[in-house]
N, C-alpha and C positions, 0 to 999 in steps of 0.2 A: 504493500500500500504506500501511496505517496504521502509524505508529511505535509500538512497544510502550513502555509506561512502564518506566523503569529504577528499580526500587525497592531501597533500600539500608537497612541497619541500622547507624546510627552508634553510636560508643562514648560520645560526649558532645556537648554543644552546640557545642564547638569544632570538631567535624567538619563541621557543616552547610554553612558557606560553601565550604570546600574541596571537599566532595562535589558541591555545585551547580556549582562551576567545572569539575568533571571529568565532568559530564553526568548527575548524579542528578536524577530527576524527582519522587521522593517518598521518604518515610522512614517506617520503623517504629520507634516509640519506646514507652516506658512505664515503669511501676514494677513491680518484681518481685512486689509484693503482689497485683497484678492480672494481670500478663502473664508468659507462659512464655518462658524461654530468651532473654532480651534481651541484645543486645551491650553495652548500657550502661544505667545507671540514670538515669532522668529524673524528678526530683521535679516537683511542680506548677509551681514557678516556672520550671524548665528547660523543661517542656512548653509553658507559655504563651509563653516567649521563642522556643523553636524554631518554634512555629507562626507567630509574628510574622515571624521572619526568612524562613521558607519562603514565606509568602504575599507578602512584599515582592518576592520573586524569582519569583513565579508558580509555586511548587512546592507539593506537598501533604504533609500529615503524617497518618499513620494511627497510632492508639494501640492497643496490644495489651491487650485485656481477655479473654484467652483461657485463663485458668486454670480449674480445676474448683472451683466454689464450694459451700460448705456453708452451712447456715442462718445461722450467725453472721456471715457475710460479706455477706449480702444488703443490709443497710443501708449498708455501706461502698460496695458496687458502685453502689447507687442514687445516693448522693451524688457518687461519682466520675463517673458518666455525666452528671450535671447540670453538673459542672465542665467536662467535655470539650465539652459542648454550648455552654457559655458562652464558652469560649476558641476556639470555632470549629474544632475538630478536623475534618479532612476525612472521616474514617471511624473506626469502632471495629472492631477485629478480635475476633471471638468464636468460641467453640466450644460453650460451655454455653448451651442455649436460655434459661436464666434471664436472660442478658444481653439477648437479644432482647426478652423479655417486659417487662423493666424499662425498656428504651429506648423501647418503645411507649408506656409510661405517662409517663415523665418527660422524654424528648427525642425525640419522634416524627420530627423532621426530621433526626436524626443518621443518617448512612449507616452501613450494617453490611456487613462482609466476613466471610463464614463460613469458618472455618478450624479443622479438627481435626487436620490433618497425617496422618491415617490413613484416614479414611472418604471422602475426596473422590476416589472411584475411578470414578465414572460420571456421565453427564450427567443422569440422572433425579434423583439425590440433589442435585446442584447446583441443578436447577430446583425441587426441593421447597423448599429453603431460600430460593431466589429468590422463590417465591410466598408465603413467610412474611414476606418483607421484606428479605432480603439483596440487595445490589447486585453482590456479587462472591463467587466461590467460589475457594478456594485448593486446588489439587489435591494429592493425596498425592505424596510423593517416589518412591513405589515403582511407578508406572505407566509404561508405555512411550510412546515418541514417537507411535506410531500411535494409542494410546488418548487421548493428549492432543489430537491433531488431531481425532479423532472427537468427543470431548467438546466441543471448541470449536465444531464445526460444528452441534451440536445444543443448545448452551447458550442459555438465556434471560438469563443473567447474565454479567458480566465474568469472565474466567478468568485466574488468576494461577498461575505456576509458579516453582519455584526453579531457577535456572540455575547457581548457584555457591555453594560452601560446604558445611559439614558437615550431616548429617541426623540426626534423632533415631532411635535404635534401641529405647530402653526408657525408661520413666519410672515412678517410684514416688513417691507423696506422702510416703513415709517418708524420714528422714535416714539413709540406709543407711551412710554413711561413719562417722558417730558411733557407730551401733549396732555396726559391725564392730570399731572400736577399743575400744569398751566391752567387747565380748565377749572381746577379747584382754587385758582388764584394764589398758588404757592410757587415760590421761586425755589428751584432745586437744581443742583448740578449732579448728574450721574456719570460716573466714569464709564467708558465703553469697555466694558467690564467682565473680566474674567475673575474678578476678585470678590465681588459681592455675591455670596451664596444664599442670602436671606431675603430675596425678592420672590414672592410667590403669588399665584392666583389660588385662592382658597375656595374649594368646592365643599361647602358644609354638608350638603346632602350626602355626598359619598365619602366625606372625611379625607378628601384628596388635596394635596398641595402640589401645584404645577410650577416648577421653577421658571423664572423669567430671566432670559439671558439676552443681553444687548451688546451689539458690536457695531462696527461701521456699516454693516450691511442691514441694520435694522433690529427688529425685536423678534425674539424666538421664544415660543412657549414649549417647554419640554415635558416629557412624560412624568407622571408622579412616581413611577417605580423604575427600577433598573432591570434591564434584561440580564439574565444569568442562565446559561445552559451548559455549565461545566459538567453537569451530570447527564447530559443528553447529546454528547458529541459523536457517538458511534455511527449513526446513519450519515452524518455529514462527512466524516472521515472516509467511510466506505464508499460514498458517492464520488469522492475525489474533489470536493470543494477546495479551491486553491488558496483562499486566504480567510483567516478568522480575525476579525477586528475587535479590539478592546477599546472602547471610546472612554477617554478619561475626562471629558468635559465636566467642569465644576468639581473635580476631585483633586486631592493633593498628591504630591509625588509618591509619598510612602504607600498610599493606597494603590496607585497604579502599578508601582513596582511589585508589590505583594501579589496583586491579582494576576499580573503577568506570570509570575513564578508558579502560581497554582495552575494556570491554564497550560503552561509549558509542561508541567508535571503530568497533567491529565492526558495531553496529547501523546507524550512520550510513553506513558504507561499503556495507553491503548495500542499503540503501534508495536510495542515490544511484548505485551502480555494482556490481551483483551480481558481475560478472566480476572486479572488483578485490578484492572480498571473497574469492572463491574463490582468488585468487592470494596473498592476505595472511593468510588465517585461520590457517595453520600458524605463521606468524611471531608472530601475536598470542598463540597458545597458548604458544609458546616464551618470550615475554616474561613471561607469568604464571608459567611454570615456574621462571624465574630468581629470582623473589621468593617462591616457595612454601616454607613451612617444610619442612626436610628430613624431618621425621617425618610429613608429611601428603601422601602421594602423591595425584595427581589421577586421576580416572576419570570416566566418563559416567554413573555411578549405574545406574539401571534404565531409562534412555532406550532402550537397544538390547538389553536382555536381559529374560527373563521373571523375575518375582518368584517365588522358591521359598519357600513357607511351611513 
């Protein structure tokens, strides 16, 4: 069986070496000017240094350029893709077709990973973007295990799924928090913000708290629970899914490093001794539950239930 890539979102360049030591194979980094919902901000110097460190250890770095771009940003995107090509990024993550078109012109050898987080729901769409030039498709968080396996069986591109962390429920390009406080007649300054973890929409009826995350790309409402399928990896590994992503958004370094280690252990255990994985997987889940923030319950997302629209 093929070992799936363990893909992690670091909070800073200081996370890279510890994450590699704990089993990370690849990283998603970027600048919020170009990328959506990043666990940490990586300017150009940090991006270059991260790529150097990762390549020295035989690991990969993918840079998020998956924002929605208007005409005034096209020149910036063009220059950024040239930079990423020069520093030898292993791939660019995109959703806007403009990124693909620009990359064809200025960096045709740069690998592309298609990711919209919502429309990756079938293998036809994955293959459409593959035939346009993408090497990988990132599947939506809202499709079932059976749909993932079926997609992988028919895909002409690599397939990436999220196995851990919060998922996006809503995005607006507007800065809704500022607008809300201005409507109330309050003056407020909100950092564009990966640091404030205490902004929530509170659903009293269901006792849910939905984290509010804001960056240069607008306002993002996140899921009330964290996906965790460390005890349900067998079908995905058997199907040959290429990449398992741990999303560290709004988590600290220690948590991301620890969770990466647990998933690395689970994957290695299944590949080397499936019976041992069956015996130990509940213990691995229990270890993650010990470090899980109390306001972030774990669940299996939509892997085993139908999405209701």
